[in-house]
N, C-alpha and C positions, 0 to 999 in steps of 0.2 A: 384586410389578411389577417389583424388582429382578432377580428371576431371570428374566423374562419379558425384560429388557431385555438381559439377559448373553445368554440364547439368540438374540435378535435380532442382536445386534451382534457376537457373536463367529464362532469357527469350527464352533461348534454349530449353528448354522444352516444353513451348507454341509453338514455330515454328515446332519441333517434332511432337506436337499433330496435326497441322493443316495439316502436309504431311500426319499422319497418318489415318484421317478423310479424306483424299481425295482418298488415295490410296488403305483403306483397303477394303479387298472384305468384301461382304455380304451373300458369300453362307453359306448356312444352312446345316445343318446334321439334319435327322430328329429325332424329339423329343428332339432336342437341340436347345438353344439360337445362334441366328446369330453369328459365329466368329467377334468378335469386337478388333482388337489390339489398337483401338485407347480408346477404353473405361479401357483396363487393363491398357495402359499408363498412362490415366489420373487419375485412382484410385490410381496407385504407387507413382505418384508425388503428390497427394493429402495426401496419409499416410505419405510419405517422409517428407513433409511439417509439419503436424501434431505431428511429432515426434520431429523435430527441433523447431519449436515453441512453440509446447504445448498447443496449443487454435484455436480454428475454428472464430477466430476474423477475421471480413471484413471491408475493407478499407471503410469508412465513406462514399465516393463517389460511392461505389459501393453497398452500402447498399439498396437502393430502387429498383435496379433492381434483387437484391437477394430476397426480400420480394414478388416481382411481381413473379417472378417463383417458389417460394415455393406456393405462393397462387393458380396459376396457377396447379401445380401439386395436391396439397391439395385438390382443387374441384373438381378436375378429379378421387381423389379417394373416394370422399363422395359421389361422384354421384353414383357409384355404391353401396354403403354402403346403401343409400337412396332406392335404387331400391331393394335391397335384395339377389342381385345375383351377382356372378362373371362371367366373360367371357372371352376370349381371348383376346378379347382387352384391357382387364385391364393392361396389363403389357406394353400398349404404354405411359403411365405415365412414364416410364423410361425416356424417350426423353428427360422431363423437368427436369428431376432430374439429368441429366447429365449436363445440362447447370448450375444448383445450385453449384454444384463441380468445375465446370470451373469457374464459377465467385470467389470461394473461391482460387483456383489455382492462377489465374489470380492477386487477391488480394493481395497475398505474393510477386509477381514478381517484382522487377524493370526491366524496360525497357531502352536500351541503343539506341543510334543513329544506332549504326551495326545493334543493334537487328532488328529494325524494316525495315532498310534495307534488312537485310536475310529474314525476313518475306514475305514482297513484293517480292522477289527475289524465293522463295519457292512457292508462290502463281503461279508465272508465269510460273516456270518451272512445276509443275503438270499440268497446263494450256496447254502447249505443250505436254505435254505426254497424254495427253487426245484426242489432234488434232490427235495424233497416231491412238489412241482407234477408233473416230470417223474414218478414214479412212478404218479402217478394217472393220468397220459395214457398212460403204454406198460401198465400192467395193467388199463384200463379200468374205473376207480373211481367207478362211477356215485351218482348225478346230477352228482359233485363235477368229472368230466372235463369235461361239456357247460357247467359252470358257468365251470370256467376260462377255455374258450375263448370264452365270450360275454362273458367280463369283460375279458378282457386281448389280445385282439387286435381288428383291425378288421373292418370289415363282409365285406369280402372275404375276411381268414383266416377269419372264423366259417363263413362257407358252405364254406369249403376243408378247413378240419380239421373240423369239426360233423359233414358228408357222411359221411365215414371212421367216424366214432364210431357214429354214426346207422345206417347201412347195412352197415359190415362190423366195427364194434365194437371196432375197434383204431386206433390212428395211433403211428406211429414218429418223427413230426415235430411232437414237442413243442416247444411254445414256451414255457411257462413263465407268468411275469408280465413278461417281454421282449416278449411277442407274437410272435416270429419265432425259430426255429430256431437259425440263424446266429447270431443277436445272443446267444439264451442261450449257445449253446456257445463263442463269444469272451468271454462273460461268465463261462463257469465256467472259461476258460484264465487270463481275469486274475485269479480267486480262487484257480487252482492256483501262480499267480507268485508272489501276495502269501504263500500258503501255503509256499511253498519260500523264500521270504526270513524267514518265521518258524522255519524249520527250521534255516538257516544260521544265524539271529541269536539266535533267543528263547531262553528259558529251556526247563528240562527238560520241564515240564507243557505249555508252549506247543509246543515241539519235537514232541511225542508226539499233540496234538491236532491240529497243523497238519499233521500226516503222514497222520491218518486225513481228514481232509478234503481231501487234495490227491488219495487214493485215490478216494475218494467221486465228485468231480469229472470224475477222469479217467475212472472208470468210467460216469458217464452220459452223456459225448459221446460214448463209444465204444458203449455197449450200449443207452442212452435214448434218447439225442437222434440217432442215427446223422447227425451233421454233419461233412462233409468241413471246411468250413473250421476248426470248430472244432480236428478233430484236428490237421490241419498247424499253426495257429496255437498252439495249444498244446503241440506237440511243440517250435516251434521256440523259443517263449517259455521254456521249461524248461532246454534245453540253452543258449538263448543267455544266461540269467542264472547257470548255472554258471557257463561259459564266461569271461563277463566279469569274473564277481565274482573268481573265483579268480584270473585273470590280475592283475587289480588287486591282489589281496595278494600276490600274488608267489608262488603254490602252483604247484608243477611238474604238476600234474592238469591247473589251468586251461590251459596249453601243451598237456598231450596231448589234451584234449576237441577243441581248436581245430585239431589233426589230426585225430584218427581220427574224428571225426563228417563230415567231408568225404568222408575215404576210404571209411568203413562204408556210407554214402550211394551212392555211386558202385558199390561191389562189390553191393551190394544191387539196384540198377536194374540193373545187368550179369545178375545171375542171375534177376531178374524177367522180362527180355525173353528170356533161354537158356531158362528153365522158367516161359512165361506160365499154365500150367495150373495152378499151384500157388498159385492164389489162395486165402487162406483165406474162408471162409465169409461171417465178420464182414464182412469189407474188401470183399467182392463186393456185398453187401449194401448198404452204404454209397454206393459207388461207382457203382452199378447196372451192374456191369461181370462180363463171365465170365474174364476174364483180365488181366492186368498190361498187354499191349498195347493191350486195348480202352480201359483210361483214359486212353491220351495219342493214340494213333492217331485214335478215333473220337469225342473231345471228352467224354468220360467223365469227366473232373475236373471240366470247366466247364458240363457240361450242354448246356440249351437257351440259357444264357448268351449263348453267341457268335453267337447268331440275333440278339439282342435289341440287345447290341452293335453288331453290322454294320449294323443297319436304322436304328438311331437315329444312328448316325456317318455313314450316307450322307444323313439328313434334314438332317442339322447341316450339313454341307458342299454341301448342295444350292444353297445362294444365300448370297451375301454378308451379307444383313440376318440371316438364321439362324445364322450361322458368328459374329458379332459378338455378338447380344443373344439367341439360343438359340432354339430349335425347339419350346417347350413349349407357347407359345398355338394353334399350328397343329393339334397333335397329343398333346391333353394324356393324360399317364399319370403315374403316382406309382411306376413299377416301373423301375428301368435294372439292376438287380444287379452295379453298379458306381458308387463313390464319386464316381471322374474324369468319367465320362462323364455320371451325373447332374447334376453342378454344370455340366458344358459344354452338355448338353440344357437346363436350366433358367435358367442366369444367362450363358451364351455365354463369348466367348472370356476377357474380362475377369475374369468370374467364377471361370473354371478358374485365370488366374493367380494372382488373390486365394487361393486355396484352396490350390494348390500353394506361393505361398508361404508361408501360414500351416503347412504342414505341414513344410516347410524350415527355419523359425523355431523349431519345438518341438524339432527334430530337433538342430539345431545348438547350440541352448543347453540341451539335454539333455546331448550330448557335452561342450560346453563346462564345464557343472558337474560332470560325472563326472572330466574332466582336473585340476580344481582341486582336487578331493578327496583329502586324504591317505590312504593304505592301510589306515590303523588308523582312521580318522575313524568315529564311530560312525553318520554320516549315509550312510556308502556304500552301505549296503543298497538306501535307498531312490533313492540318485541311477541306480544299476543297475535299479530296479524300474522308474521314470520312462524311462529310455532304451530299456528294452528294449518297455515298452508304447507306445511313441511307434512303435517298429520293427511292432507287433502292428497298430496302428491304419492305419500305412500298407500292410501288408498285406491287412488287412480292406476296405480299399477296392477292392481287386481284385474282391470278388464282393459286394458289400453298398451298398446306398445310405445312406452313414452318417453325412453331415451333417444330411441333411434326417429323419431317424429320430427317432420320438419318443421314444426312451427313451435308446438307446445313444450317441447327439451327446451329451447332457447330461453322462452318466457318464464318458465320456472328457474332454471338456472340464475337469471338476473335477478329474481326477488330472493332466491336462497342464499347467493353468494354476496350480494350488497348487505345482508345481515351481518355478515362475518367483518366488515369492515368499519372503520372509525368513520362517523360523522362530523363533519366542520361545520361551526355554523356563518357561513358566508356566504353571500348571493350567488346565485347562479350565474356561472363564468367570471367569475372573481377567484383568482388563486393566490392572491397575496396577502390574505388578512390570517395571519396565526391563531386567529381566536377559535377554539374548538368549542364543540357543543354536541349534546347527544340528539338522536335522529327523534323528531315529531312526527304524528299522523299528518 
């Protein structure tokens, strides 16, 4: 019983929650909500904490994110009230309420050095599991490929991906346990970022294992998932981490990266437009284009997303009431392929302001925490990781509905919230030691 209490009331509860979020199936029983073991666990932990504490008090450092999430949820409800009718998409508000409960749980938990290490190890381990899932998809290993699609995608996703598996015998858009290729690609990019941090700061065995994991994640993004979002954000995260970390440590190579990467990017772009036919075969299949100019001049980079964005923005700005409260009740859809437009479409102008404020809060806080960290401090790697991850989240919002997603929003919020909390240097499960310590990688 004591061990169970420690599991509920320590950072282990958050670590278990992240593992459940990534690995919980989304399989739906007709007429019933999707089975979500992670939601059951989160509610159990929240109720146990409330019984122990006796209040819903939020850490002052997490109060602003809590207000922003509640505002988005409230405006999502108000949009349907103003419209005067409900729709099945009304229940999508539960996605943001989940984040509000998560903020309460994180607010009550003390994080330790070992707990942070365990959290990162769990993320990398679940990423390795998803590499196996991507291999099953890519090589059409029946019947496990259909089973994965059935268990870990929505009803719409099942018909989309199962059709190619059943009638073509192959799919290059594996979603793994994340339920969507873009979310899985960015999840692999996160795993690459954590692996690179281990390469910079871990012991020899950890460096070797992390290097192998990084290669595996990069290979999966390019050859198994073929996700443009994952490729671009993965490249950004690795280069940004190396540059910021080395500059903060005072290494000359960090400054060289900051100078050479933009120059190299410009030269590559100039060469691409000068010789547009030299498009590598793999990149052509990923971007659905025959030349570099097609990628940028014919919307190859964003695909059909631009049409969706244009249509939804036209509907939002069509009337003052839809601008203020959102257009969701009048033309229900759960797809925007853009996090900012998705919030605007569902929660109106006030919801969008709250979401932008939430992102700016995390970005400014991450920069401030990094600036206060000494160059030789053991927690430097983590501070850089959180800052780069914040940038990754902002970029991902350009091509994905993040805040209302079933899995990614919870994983991202855990990383962003834990960076706002104080870290104690006590072992996992031990809540008695008063010793305080900064987080290390």
